[in-house]
Predicted model as a PDB file, atoms N, CA, C, CB and O in Angstrom, pLDDT in the B-factor column:
MODEL        1                                                                  
ATOM      1  N   UNK A   1      20.404  -8.484  -7.777  1.00 85.00           N  
ATOM      2  CA  UNK A   1      20.275  -7.725  -6.590  1.00 85.00           C  
ATOM      3  C   UNK A   1      20.924  -6.422  -6.559  1.00 85.00           C  
ATOM      4  CB  UNK A   1      20.739  -8.450  -5.548  1.00 85.00           C  
ATOM      5  O   UNK A   1      21.708  -6.457  -7.508  1.00 85.00           O  
ATOM      6  N   UNK A   2      21.039  -5.113  -5.892  1.00 93.00           N  
ATOM      7  CA  UNK A   2      21.779  -4.439  -5.985  1.00 93.00           C  
ATOM      8  C   UNK A   2      22.024  -4.068  -4.548  1.00 93.00           C  
ATOM      9  CB  UNK A   2      21.483  -3.623  -6.878  1.00 93.00           C  
ATOM     10  O   UNK A   2      21.238  -4.034  -3.601  1.00 93.00           O  
ATOM     11  N   UNK A   3      23.397  -3.780  -4.625  1.00 95.00           N  
ATOM     12  CA  UNK A   3      24.378  -3.990  -3.040  1.00 95.00           C  
ATOM     13  C   UNK A   3      24.441  -3.358  -1.666  1.00 95.00           C  
ATOM     14  CB  UNK A   3      25.653  -3.724  -3.251  1.00 95.00           C  
ATOM     15  O   UNK A   3      24.880  -3.602  -0.542  1.00 95.00           O  
ATOM     16  N   UNK A   4      23.601  -2.170  -2.504  1.00 94.00           N  
ATOM     17  CA  UNK A   4      22.439  -0.828  -1.779  1.00 94.00           C  
ATOM     18  C   UNK A   4      21.625  -1.434  -1.351  1.00 94.00           C  
ATOM     19  CB  UNK A   4      21.628   0.317  -2.645  1.00 94.00           C  
ATOM     20  O   UNK A   4      21.828  -1.663  -0.158  1.00 94.00           O  
ATOM     21  N   UNK A   5      20.527  -1.947  -1.816  1.00 95.00           N  
ATOM     22  CA  UNK A   5      19.204  -2.304  -1.712  1.00 95.00           C  
ATOM     23  C   UNK A   5      19.408  -3.721  -0.020  1.00 95.00           C  
ATOM     24  CB  UNK A   5      18.608  -3.057  -3.702  1.00 95.00           C  
ATOM     25  O   UNK A   5      18.872  -3.766   1.088  1.00 95.00           O  
ATOM     26  N   UNK A   6      20.256  -4.446  -0.604  1.00 94.00           N  
ATOM     27  CA  UNK A   6      20.840  -5.372   0.291  1.00 94.00           C  
ATOM     28  C   UNK A   6      21.430  -5.001   1.528  1.00 94.00           C  
ATOM     29  CB  UNK A   6      21.713  -5.986  -0.313  1.00 94.00           C  
ATOM     30  O   UNK A   6      21.116  -5.767   2.439  1.00 94.00           O  
ATOM     31  N   UNK A   7      22.024  -4.269   1.781  1.00 95.00           N  
ATOM     32  CA  UNK A   7      23.148  -3.840   2.330  1.00 95.00           C  
ATOM     33  C   UNK A   7      21.562  -2.684   3.538  1.00 95.00           C  
ATOM     34  CB  UNK A   7      24.713  -2.922   0.835  1.00 95.00           C  
ATOM     35  O   UNK A   7      21.710  -1.882   4.461  1.00 95.00           O  
ATOM     36  N   UNK A   8      20.828  -2.990   3.139  1.00 95.00           N  
ATOM     37  CA  UNK A   8      20.205  -1.945   4.387  1.00 95.00           C  
ATOM     38  C   UNK A   8      18.926  -3.178   5.072  1.00 95.00           C  
ATOM     39  CB  UNK A   8      19.227  -0.004   3.499  1.00 95.00           C  
ATOM     40  O   UNK A   8      18.024  -2.837   5.837  1.00 95.00           O  
ATOM     41  N   UNK A   9      19.141  -4.551   4.591  1.00 91.00           N  
ATOM     42  CA  UNK A   9      18.207  -5.497   5.417  1.00 91.00           C  
ATOM     43  C   UNK A   9      19.367  -6.572   6.219  1.00 91.00           C  
ATOM     44  CB  UNK A   9      16.975  -6.448   4.228  1.00 91.00           C  
ATOM     45  O   UNK A   9      19.263  -7.150   7.301  1.00 91.00           O  
ATOM     46  N   UNK A  10      20.613  -6.571   5.102  1.00 93.00           N  
ATOM     47  CA  UNK A  10      21.410  -7.071   5.917  1.00 93.00           C  
ATOM     48  C   UNK A  10      22.702  -7.387   5.657  1.00 93.00           C  
ATOM     49  CB  UNK A  10      20.938  -7.918   6.291  1.00 93.00           C  
ATOM     50  O   UNK A  10      23.143  -8.482   5.308  1.00 93.00           O  
ATOM     51  N   UNK A  11      23.429  -6.129   5.891  1.00 95.00           N  
ATOM     52  CA  UNK A  11      24.952  -5.431   5.944  1.00 95.00           C  
ATOM     53  C   UNK A  11      25.847  -6.520   5.772  1.00 95.00           C  
ATOM     54  CB  UNK A  11      25.369  -4.625   7.399  1.00 95.00           C  
ATOM     55  O   UNK A  11      26.625  -6.464   4.820  1.00 95.00           O  
ATOM     56  N   UNK A  12      25.863  -7.233   6.324  1.00 96.00           N  
ATOM     57  CA  UNK A  12      26.913  -7.783   6.817  1.00 96.00           C  
ATOM     58  C   UNK A  12      26.395  -8.835   5.436  1.00 96.00           C  
ATOM     59  CB  UNK A  12      27.045  -8.223   8.653  1.00 96.00           C  
ATOM     60  O   UNK A  12      27.503  -9.336   5.246  1.00 96.00           O  
ATOM     61  N   UNK A  13      25.778  -9.290   4.703  1.00 96.00           N  
ATOM     62  CA  UNK A  13      26.119 -10.418   3.104  1.00 96.00           C  
ATOM     63  C   UNK A  13      26.561  -8.965   2.185  1.00 96.00           C  
ATOM     64  CB  UNK A  13      24.116 -11.614   2.114  1.00 96.00           C  
ATOM     65  O   UNK A  13      26.384  -9.268   1.005  1.00 96.00           O  
ATOM     66  N   UNK A  14      26.916  -7.944   2.251  1.00 97.00           N  
ATOM     67  CA  UNK A  14      27.795  -6.773   1.214  1.00 97.00           C  
ATOM     68  C   UNK A  14      28.712  -6.682   1.915  1.00 97.00           C  
ATOM     69  CB  UNK A  14      27.265  -5.243   0.826  1.00 97.00           C  
ATOM     70  O   UNK A  14      28.778  -6.608   3.142  1.00 97.00           O  
ATOM     71  N   UNK A  15      29.968  -6.688   0.642  1.00 95.00           N  
ATOM     72  CA  UNK A  15      31.528  -5.822   0.882  1.00 95.00           C  
ATOM     73  C   UNK A  15      31.704  -5.199  -0.376  1.00 95.00           C  
ATOM     74  CB  UNK A  15      33.041  -6.835   1.222  1.00 95.00           C  
ATOM     75  O   UNK A  15      31.129  -5.143  -1.463  1.00 95.00           O  
ATOM     76  N   UNK A  16      33.045  -4.607   0.361  1.00 94.00           N  
ATOM     77  CA  UNK A  16      33.611  -3.860  -0.795  1.00 94.00           C  
ATOM     78  C   UNK A  16      33.672  -4.698  -1.711  1.00 94.00           C  
ATOM     79  CB  UNK A  16      34.864  -3.244  -0.654  1.00 94.00           C  
ATOM     80  O   UNK A  16      33.673  -5.899  -1.442  1.00 94.00           O  
ATOM     81  N   UNK A  17      33.746  -4.149  -3.249  1.00 96.00           N  
ATOM     82  CA  UNK A  17      33.721  -5.480  -4.806  1.00 96.00           C  
ATOM     83  C   UNK A  17      35.670  -5.339  -4.514  1.00 96.00           C  
ATOM     84  CB  UNK A  17      32.752  -4.549  -7.358  1.00 96.00           C  
ATOM     85  O   UNK A  17      36.263  -4.321  -4.156  1.00 96.00           O  
ATOM     86  N   UNK A  18      36.237  -6.613  -4.792  1.00 94.00           N  
ATOM     87  CA  UNK A  18      37.626  -7.460  -5.041  1.00 94.00           C  
ATOM     88  C   UNK A  18      38.525  -6.250  -6.205  1.00 94.00           C  
ATOM     89  CB  UNK A  18      37.178  -9.407  -5.977  1.00 94.00           C  
ATOM     90  O   UNK A  18      39.656  -5.765  -6.176  1.00 94.00           O  
ATOM     91  N   UNK A  19      37.309  -6.109  -7.192  1.00 95.00           N  
ATOM     92  CA  UNK A  19      38.293  -5.287  -7.919  1.00 95.00           C  
ATOM     93  C   UNK A  19      38.195  -3.199  -7.688  1.00 95.00           C  
ATOM     94  CB  UNK A  19      37.910  -5.857  -9.702  1.00 95.00           C  
ATOM     95  O   UNK A  19      38.553  -2.209  -8.325  1.00 95.00           O  
ATOM     96  N   UNK A  20      37.806  -3.367  -6.975  1.00 95.00           N  
ATOM     97  CA  UNK A  20      37.725  -1.968  -6.354  1.00 95.00           C  
ATOM     98  C   UNK A  20      38.414  -1.430  -5.444  1.00 95.00           C  
ATOM     99  CB  UNK A  20      36.759  -1.757  -5.905  1.00 95.00           C  
ATOM    100  O   UNK A  20      38.515  -0.224  -5.215  1.00 95.00           O  
ATOM    101  N   UNK A  21      39.263  -2.924  -4.507  1.00 94.00           N  
ATOM    102  CA  UNK A  21      40.122  -2.323  -3.116  1.00 94.00           C  
ATOM    103  C   UNK A  21      41.350  -2.188  -3.660  1.00 94.00           C  
ATOM    104  CB  UNK A  21      40.247  -3.322  -1.669  1.00 94.00           C  
ATOM    105  O   UNK A  21      41.940  -2.602  -4.658  1.00 94.00           O  
ATOM    106  N   UNK A  22      41.675  -1.182  -2.315  1.00 93.00           N  
ATOM    107  CA  UNK A  22      43.151  -1.282  -2.977  1.00 93.00           C  
ATOM    108  C   UNK A  22      44.107  -1.471  -1.155  1.00 93.00           C  
ATOM    109  CB  UNK A  22      43.652   0.699  -4.232  1.00 93.00           C  
ATOM    110  O   UNK A  22      43.942  -0.696  -0.213  1.00 93.00           O  
ATOM    111  N   UNK A  23      44.736  -2.304  -1.157  1.00 92.00           N  
ATOM    112  CA  UNK A  23      45.487  -2.495   0.394  1.00 92.00           C  
ATOM    113  C   UNK A  23      46.121  -1.564   0.275  1.00 92.00           C  
ATOM    114  CB  UNK A  23      46.399  -3.732   0.860  1.00 92.00           C  
ATOM    115  O   UNK A  23      46.690  -1.162  -0.740  1.00 92.00           O  
ATOM    116  N   UNK A  24      46.082  -0.934   1.729  1.00 92.00           N  
ATOM    117  CA  UNK A  24      47.477   0.545   2.460  1.00 92.00           C  
ATOM    118  C   UNK A  24      48.549  -0.438   2.903  1.00 92.00           C  
ATOM    119  CB  UNK A  24      46.889   1.820   4.359  1.00 92.00           C  
ATOM    120  O   UNK A  24      49.747  -0.395   2.623  1.00 92.00           O  
ATOM    121  N   UNK A  25      47.842  -1.418   3.715  1.00 92.00           N  
ATOM    122  CA  UNK A  25      48.606  -1.666   4.757  1.00 92.00           C  
ATOM    123  C   UNK A  25      47.564  -3.008   5.293  1.00 92.00           C  
ATOM    124  CB  UNK A  25      48.866  -0.210   5.808  1.00 92.00           C  
ATOM    125  O   UNK A  25      46.613  -3.304   4.570  1.00 92.00           O  
ATOM    126  N   UNK A  26      47.792  -3.736   6.507  1.00 89.00           N  
ATOM    127  CA  UNK A  26      46.851  -5.307   7.148  1.00 89.00           C  
ATOM    128  C   UNK A  26      45.904  -4.493   6.947  1.00 89.00           C  
ATOM    129  CB  UNK A  26      46.949  -6.177   8.933  1.00 89.00           C  
ATOM    130  O   UNK A  26      44.997  -4.814   6.180  1.00 89.00           O  
ATOM    131  N   UNK A  27      45.906  -3.046   7.705  1.00 90.00           N  
ATOM    132  CA  UNK A  27      44.776  -3.060   8.757  1.00 90.00           C  
ATOM    133  C   UNK A  27      43.470  -1.500   8.047  1.00 90.00           C  
ATOM    134  CB  UNK A  27      45.792  -2.643  10.777  1.00 90.00           C  
ATOM    135  O   UNK A  27      42.659  -0.725   8.553  1.00 90.00           O  
ATOM    136  N   UNK A  28      44.109  -1.858   6.412  1.00 92.00           N  
ATOM    137  CA  UNK A  28      43.519  -0.272   5.576  1.00 92.00           C  
ATOM    138  C   UNK A  28      43.368  -0.590   4.402  1.00 92.00           C  
ATOM    139  CB  UNK A  28      44.505   1.131   5.488  1.00 92.00           C  
ATOM    140  O   UNK A  28      44.376  -0.631   3.697  1.00 92.00           O  
ATOM    141  N   UNK A  29      42.196  -0.881   3.882  1.00 91.00           N  
ATOM    142  CA  UNK A  29      41.811  -0.667   2.410  1.00 91.00           C  
ATOM    143  C   UNK A  29      41.098   0.137   1.785  1.00 91.00           C  
ATOM    144  CB  UNK A  29      41.367  -1.451   2.004  1.00 91.00           C  
ATOM    145  O   UNK A  29      40.018   0.156   2.375  1.00 91.00           O  
ATOM    146  N   UNK A  30      41.072   0.869   0.863  1.00 93.00           N  
ATOM    147  CA  UNK A  30      40.349   2.176   0.342  1.00 93.00           C  
ATOM    148  C   UNK A  30      40.237   1.403  -1.096  1.00 93.00           C  
ATOM    149  CB  UNK A  30      41.330   3.910   0.413  1.00 93.00           C  
ATOM    150  O   UNK A  30      40.866   0.421  -1.490  1.00 93.00           O  
ATOM    151  N   UNK A  31      39.140   2.239  -1.802  1.00 94.00           N  
ATOM    152  CA  UNK A  31      38.302   1.974  -2.869  1.00 94.00           C  
ATOM    153  C   UNK A  31      39.573   2.470  -3.810  1.00 94.00           C  
ATOM    154  CB  UNK A  31      36.685   2.805  -2.920  1.00 94.00           C  
ATOM    155  O   UNK A  31      40.402   3.362  -3.628  1.00 94.00           O  
ATOM    156  N   UNK A  32      39.395   1.568  -4.840  1.00 93.00           N  
ATOM    157  CA  UNK A  32      40.717   2.294  -5.357  1.00 93.00           C  
ATOM    158  C   UNK A  32      40.204   3.597  -6.826  1.00 93.00           C  
ATOM    159  CB  UNK A  32      41.975   0.715  -6.078  1.00 93.00           C  
ATOM    160  O   UNK A  32      40.834   4.469  -7.425  1.00 93.00           O  
ATOM    161  N   UNK A  33      38.948   3.151  -6.886  1.00 94.00           N  
ATOM    162  CA  UNK A  33      38.335   4.131  -7.679  1.00 94.00           C  
ATOM    163  C   UNK A  33      37.877   5.040  -7.322  1.00 94.00           C  
ATOM    164  CB  UNK A  33      37.611   3.858  -8.260  1.00 94.00           C  
ATOM    165  O   UNK A  33      37.648   5.932  -8.138  1.00 94.00           O  
ATOM    166  N   UNK A  34      37.483   5.241  -5.697  1.00 92.00           N  
ATOM    167  CA  UNK A  34      36.978   6.069  -5.006  1.00 92.00           C  
ATOM    168  C   UNK A  34      35.228   6.051  -5.529  1.00 92.00           C  
ATOM    169  CB  UNK A  34      37.882   7.408  -5.181  1.00 92.00           C  
ATOM    170  O   UNK A  34      34.928   7.184  -5.906  1.00 92.00           O  
ATOM    171  N   UNK A  35      34.581   5.516  -5.588  1.00 94.00           N  
ATOM    172  CA  UNK A  35      33.610   4.940  -6.137  1.00 94.00           C  
ATOM    173  C   UNK A  35      33.012   4.307  -5.027  1.00 94.00           C  
ATOM    174  CB  UNK A  35      33.957   4.136  -7.206  1.00 94.00           C  
ATOM    175  O   UNK A  35      31.838   4.624  -4.838  1.00 94.00           O  
ATOM    176  N   UNK A  36      33.507   3.500  -4.249  1.00 94.00           N  
ATOM    177  CA  UNK A  36      33.240   2.203  -3.146  1.00 94.00           C  
ATOM    178  C   UNK A  36      32.372   1.426  -3.577  1.00 94.00           C  
ATOM    179  CB  UNK A  36      32.733   2.511  -1.751  1.00 94.00           C  
ATOM    180  O   UNK A  36      31.205   1.713  -3.312  1.00 94.00           O  
ATOM    181  N   UNK A  37      32.634   0.271  -4.327  1.00 96.00           N  
ATOM    182  CA  UNK A  37      31.455  -0.334  -5.322  1.00 96.00           C  
ATOM    183  C   UNK A  37      31.494  -1.562  -4.658  1.00 96.00           C  
ATOM    184  CB  UNK A  37      31.711  -0.447  -7.104  1.00 96.00           C  
ATOM    185  O   UNK A  37      32.570  -2.079  -4.358  1.00 96.00           O  
ATOM    186  N   UNK A  38      30.365  -2.102  -4.388  1.00 96.00           N  
ATOM    187  CA  UNK A  38      30.371  -3.086  -3.564  1.00 96.00           C  
ATOM    188  C   UNK A  38      29.365  -4.152  -4.245  1.00 96.00           C  
ATOM    189  CB  UNK A  38      30.017  -2.587  -2.147  1.00 96.00           C  
ATOM    190  O   UNK A  38      28.624  -3.958  -5.209  1.00 96.00           O  
ATOM    191  N   UNK A  39      29.582  -5.644  -3.283  1.00 96.00           N  
ATOM    192  CA  UNK A  39      29.206  -6.188  -3.942  1.00 96.00           C  
ATOM    193  C   UNK A  39      28.571  -7.450  -3.255  1.00 96.00           C  
ATOM    194  CB  UNK A  39      30.038  -6.209  -4.764  1.00 96.00           C  
ATOM    195  O   UNK A  39      29.289  -7.863  -2.344  1.00 96.00           O  
ATOM    196  N   UNK A  40      27.344  -8.221  -3.456  1.00 96.00           N  
ATOM    197  CA  UNK A  40      26.851  -9.131  -2.942  1.00 96.00           C  
ATOM    198  C   UNK A  40      27.060 -10.329  -2.786  1.00 96.00           C  
ATOM    199  CB  UNK A  40      26.182  -9.108  -3.189  1.00 96.00           C  
ATOM    200  O   UNK A  40      26.956 -11.189  -3.660  1.00 96.00           O  
ATOM    201  N   UNK A  41      27.452 -10.527  -1.373  1.00 96.00           N  
ATOM    202  CA  UNK A  41      27.849 -12.177  -0.733  1.00 96.00           C  
ATOM    203  C   UNK A  41      26.483 -13.545  -0.940  1.00 96.00           C  
ATOM    204  CB  UNK A  41      28.105 -11.914   1.372  1.00 96.00           C  
ATOM    205  O   UNK A  41      26.104 -14.258  -0.010  1.00 96.00           O  
ATOM    206  N   UNK A  42      25.957 -13.617  -2.368  1.00 95.00           N  
ATOM    207  CA  UNK A  42      24.917 -14.164  -2.351  1.00 95.00           C  
ATOM    208  C   UNK A  42      24.779 -15.164  -1.505  1.00 95.00           C  
ATOM    209  CB  UNK A  42      24.662 -14.446  -3.361  1.00 95.00           C  
ATOM    210  O   UNK A  42      23.696 -15.501  -1.026  1.00 95.00           O  
ATOM    211  N   UNK A  43      26.146 -15.837  -1.207  1.00 96.00           N  
ATOM    212  CA  UNK A  43      25.947 -17.186  -0.695  1.00 96.00           C  
ATOM    213  C   UNK A  43      25.366 -17.475   1.210  1.00 96.00           C  
ATOM    214  CB  UNK A  43      27.559 -17.843  -1.012  1.00 96.00           C  
ATOM    215  O   UNK A  43      24.844 -18.402   1.828  1.00 96.00           O  
ATOM    216  N   UNK A  44      25.899 -15.927   1.569  1.00 95.00           N  
ATOM    217  CA  UNK A  44      24.290 -15.531   3.473  1.00 95.00           C  
ATOM    218  C   UNK A  44      23.357 -14.984   3.143  1.00 95.00           C  
ATOM    219  CB  UNK A  44      24.564 -14.257   5.031  1.00 95.00           C  
ATOM    220  O   UNK A  44      22.987 -14.121   3.938  1.00 95.00           O  
ATOM    221  N   UNK A  45      22.573 -15.148   1.972  1.00 94.00           N  
ATOM    222  CA  UNK A  45      21.037 -14.644   1.607  1.00 94.00           C  
ATOM    223  C   UNK A  45      20.736 -15.612   1.779  1.00 94.00           C  
ATOM    224  CB  UNK A  45      20.483 -14.051   0.352  1.00 94.00           C  
ATOM    225  O   UNK A  45      19.905 -15.761   2.675  1.00 94.00           O  
ATOM    226  N   UNK A  46      21.087 -16.497   1.240  1.00 94.00           N  
ATOM    227  CA  UNK A  46      20.045 -18.397   0.660  1.00 94.00           C  
ATOM    228  C   UNK A  46      19.409 -18.724   1.543  1.00 94.00           C  
ATOM    229  CB  UNK A  46      20.884 -20.051   0.359  1.00 94.00           C  
ATOM    230  O   UNK A  46      18.249 -18.953   1.200  1.00 94.00           O  
ATOM    231  N   UNK A  47      19.756 -18.981   3.378  1.00 93.00           N  
ATOM    232  CA  UNK A  47      18.772 -18.921   3.881  1.00 93.00           C  
ATOM    233  C   UNK A  47      18.041 -17.847   4.028  1.00 93.00           C  
ATOM    234  CB  UNK A  47      18.918 -19.337   4.678  1.00 93.00           C  
ATOM    235  O   UNK A  47      16.960 -18.033   4.588  1.00 93.00           O  
ATOM    236  N   UNK A  48      18.260 -16.914   3.742  1.00 91.00           N  
ATOM    237  CA  UNK A  48      17.343 -15.813   4.025  1.00 91.00           C  
ATOM    238  C   UNK A  48      15.957 -16.058   3.107  1.00 91.00           C  
ATOM    239  CB  UNK A  48      18.120 -14.335   3.662  1.00 91.00           C  
ATOM    240  O   UNK A  48      14.810 -15.753   3.435  1.00 91.00           O  
ATOM    241  N   UNK A  49      16.277 -16.524   2.199  1.00 93.00           N  
ATOM    242  CA  UNK A  49      15.631 -17.028   1.053  1.00 93.00           C  
ATOM    243  C   UNK A  49      14.710 -17.878   1.256  1.00 93.00           C  
ATOM    244  CB  UNK A  49      16.389 -17.547   0.242  1.00 93.00           C  
ATOM    245  O   UNK A  49      13.527 -17.575   1.097  1.00 93.00           O  
ATOM    246  N   UNK A  50      15.131 -19.173   1.671  1.00 96.00           N  
ATOM    247  CA  UNK A  50      14.568 -20.137   1.589  1.00 96.00           C  
ATOM    248  C   UNK A  50      13.585 -19.874   2.650  1.00 96.00           C  
ATOM    249  CB  UNK A  50      15.363 -21.222   1.609  1.00 96.00           C  
ATOM    250  O   UNK A  50      12.367 -19.927   2.480  1.00 96.00           O  
ATOM    251  N   UNK A  51      14.299 -19.530   3.978  1.00 96.00           N  
ATOM    252  CA  UNK A  51      12.812 -19.028   4.762  1.00 96.00           C  
ATOM    253  C   UNK A  51      11.169 -18.610   4.642  1.00 96.00           C  
ATOM    254  CB  UNK A  51      13.081 -18.115   5.155  1.00 96.00           C  
ATOM    255  O   UNK A  51      10.065 -19.002   5.020  1.00 96.00           O  
ATOM    256  N   UNK A  52      12.096 -17.038   3.476  1.00 96.00           N  
ATOM    257  CA  UNK A  52      11.187 -16.127   2.760  1.00 96.00           C  
ATOM    258  C   UNK A  52      10.205 -17.162   2.083  1.00 96.00           C  
ATOM    259  CB  UNK A  52      11.993 -15.101   1.650  1.00 96.00           C  
ATOM    260  O   UNK A  52       8.998 -17.234   2.315  1.00 96.00           O  
ATOM    261  N   UNK A  53      10.806 -17.825   1.347  1.00 98.00           N  
ATOM    262  CA  UNK A  53      10.169 -18.976   0.544  1.00 98.00           C  
ATOM    263  C   UNK A  53       8.734 -19.813   1.716  1.00 98.00           C  
ATOM    264  CB  UNK A  53      11.761 -20.286   0.105  1.00 98.00           C  
ATOM    265  O   UNK A  53       7.508 -19.888   1.631  1.00 98.00           O  
ATOM    266  N   UNK A  54       9.710 -20.266   2.655  1.00 98.00           N  
ATOM    267  CA  UNK A  54       8.688 -21.011   2.945  1.00 98.00           C  
ATOM    268  C   UNK A  54       7.379 -20.236   3.715  1.00 98.00           C  
ATOM    269  CB  UNK A  54       9.281 -22.091   3.724  1.00 98.00           C  
ATOM    270  O   UNK A  54       6.167 -20.402   3.579  1.00 98.00           O  
ATOM    271  N   UNK A  55       7.998 -19.512   4.398  1.00 97.00           N  
ATOM    272  CA  UNK A  55       6.804 -18.258   4.977  1.00 97.00           C  
ATOM    273  C   UNK A  55       5.173 -18.166   3.864  1.00 97.00           C  
ATOM    274  CB  UNK A  55       7.853 -16.273   4.780  1.00 97.00           C  
ATOM    275  O   UNK A  55       3.984 -18.432   4.041  1.00 97.00           O  
ATOM    276  N   UNK A  56       6.146 -17.555   2.559  1.00 97.00           N  
ATOM    277  CA  UNK A  56       4.971 -17.681   1.229  1.00 97.00           C  
ATOM    278  C   UNK A  56       4.393 -18.635   0.881  1.00 97.00           C  
ATOM    279  CB  UNK A  56       5.330 -17.445   0.050  1.00 97.00           C  
ATOM    280  O   UNK A  56       3.229 -18.496   0.504  1.00 97.00           O  
ATOM    281  N   UNK A  57       5.022 -19.975   0.887  1.00 96.00           N  
ATOM    282  CA  UNK A  57       4.125 -21.088   0.982  1.00 96.00           C  
ATOM    283  C   UNK A  57       2.935 -21.470   1.999  1.00 96.00           C  
ATOM    284  CB  UNK A  57       4.897 -21.977   1.059  1.00 96.00           C  
ATOM    285  O   UNK A  57       1.847 -21.989   1.752  1.00 96.00           O  
ATOM    286  N   UNK A  58       3.362 -21.147   2.931  1.00 96.00           N  
ATOM    287  CA  UNK A  58       2.532 -20.885   4.421  1.00 96.00           C  
ATOM    288  C   UNK A  58       1.734 -20.338   4.476  1.00 96.00           C  
ATOM    289  CB  UNK A  58       2.958 -20.366   5.380  1.00 96.00           C  
ATOM    290  O   UNK A  58       0.763 -20.661   5.160  1.00 96.00           O  
ATOM    291  N   UNK A  59       1.812 -19.094   3.659  1.00 96.00           N  
ATOM    292  CA  UNK A  59       0.236 -17.915   3.296  1.00 96.00           C  
ATOM    293  C   UNK A  59      -0.285 -18.156   1.737  1.00 96.00           C  
ATOM    294  CB  UNK A  59       0.745 -15.795   3.353  1.00 96.00           C  
ATOM    295  O   UNK A  59      -1.282 -17.517   1.403  1.00 96.00           O  
ATOM    296  N   UNK A  60       0.187 -18.836   0.991  1.00 95.00           N  
ATOM    297  CA  UNK A  60      -0.403 -19.600   0.215  1.00 95.00           C  
ATOM    298  C   UNK A  60      -1.317 -20.940   0.774  1.00 95.00           C  
ATOM    299  CB  UNK A  60       0.611 -19.916  -0.580  1.00 95.00           C  
ATOM    300  O   UNK A  60      -1.880 -21.451  -0.194  1.00 95.00           O  
ATOM    301  N   UNK A  61      -1.494 -21.343   1.491  1.00 95.00           N  
ATOM    302  CA  UNK A  61      -2.123 -22.283   2.142  1.00 95.00           C  
ATOM    303  C   UNK A  61      -3.361 -22.089   2.582  1.00 95.00           C  
ATOM    304  CB  UNK A  61      -1.498 -22.613   3.023  1.00 95.00           C  
ATOM    305  O   UNK A  61      -4.451 -22.587   2.300  1.00 95.00           O  
ATOM    306  N   UNK A  62      -2.784 -20.807   3.753  1.00 94.00           N  
ATOM    307  CA  UNK A  62      -3.287 -20.768   4.078  1.00 94.00           C  
ATOM    308  C   UNK A  62      -4.773 -19.935   3.456  1.00 94.00           C  
ATOM    309  CB  UNK A  62      -2.598 -20.731   4.809  1.00 94.00           C  
ATOM    310  O   UNK A  62      -5.857 -19.860   4.034  1.00 94.00           O  
ATOM    311  N   UNK A  63      -4.428 -19.417   2.219  1.00 94.00           N  
ATOM    312  CA  UNK A  63      -5.212 -18.471   1.487  1.00 94.00           C  
ATOM    313  C   UNK A  63      -5.635 -19.848   0.937  1.00 94.00           C  
ATOM    314  CB  UNK A  63      -4.539 -17.118   0.505  1.00 94.00           C  
ATOM    315  O   UNK A  63      -6.827 -19.627   0.720  1.00 94.00           O  
ATOM    316  N   UNK A  64      -5.461 -20.897   0.638  1.00 94.00           N  
ATOM    317  CA  UNK A  64      -6.151 -22.003  -0.233  1.00 94.00           C  
ATOM    318  C   UNK A  64      -7.273 -22.410   0.666  1.00 94.00           C  
ATOM    319  CB  UNK A  64      -5.151 -23.342  -0.655  1.00 94.00           C  
ATOM    320  O   UNK A  64      -8.380 -22.638   0.178  1.00 94.00           O  
ATOM    321  N   UNK A  65      -7.017 -22.534   2.187  1.00 91.00           N  
ATOM    322  CA  UNK A  65      -7.319 -23.375   2.457  1.00 91.00           C  
ATOM    323  C   UNK A  65      -6.676 -24.998   3.019  1.00 91.00           C  
ATOM    324  CB  UNK A  65      -7.818 -23.176   1.706  1.00 91.00           C  
ATOM    325  O   UNK A  65      -7.290 -25.931   3.536  1.00 91.00           O  
ATOM    326  N   UNK A  66      -5.755 -24.911   2.802  1.00 79.00           N  
ATOM    327  CA  UNK A  66      -5.216 -26.078   2.822  1.00 79.00           C  
ATOM    328  C   UNK A  66      -4.412 -26.166   3.549  1.00 79.00           C  
ATOM    329  CB  UNK A  66      -4.852 -26.473   1.922  1.00 79.00           C  
ATOM    330  O   UNK A  66      -3.757 -25.146   3.761  1.00 79.00           O  
ATOM    331  N   UNK A  67      -3.974 -27.723   4.466  1.00 65.00           N  
ATOM    332  CA  UNK A  67      -3.396 -27.419   6.024  1.00 65.00           C  
ATOM    333  C   UNK A  67      -2.527 -28.904   5.066  1.00 65.00           C  
ATOM    334  CB  UNK A  67      -4.716 -27.556   8.082  1.00 65.00           C  
ATOM    335  O   UNK A  67      -1.624 -29.543   5.606  1.00 65.00           O  
TER     336      UNK A  67                                                      
ENDMDL                                                                          
END                                                                             
């Protein structure tokens, strides 16, 4: 998954890439490279993916006429 795509839908699941963080002080972090690399926190999108699978299974059953 691309972090930029995930960020559009679930911004709380995206954070700056650890290798690209330069800590200036306690409250200030900047991009070490200037590229602002981002990473996806996959553990935060698992519940969304599970619900999407449940919804798809429901739709499949409806299309097949199975209850």
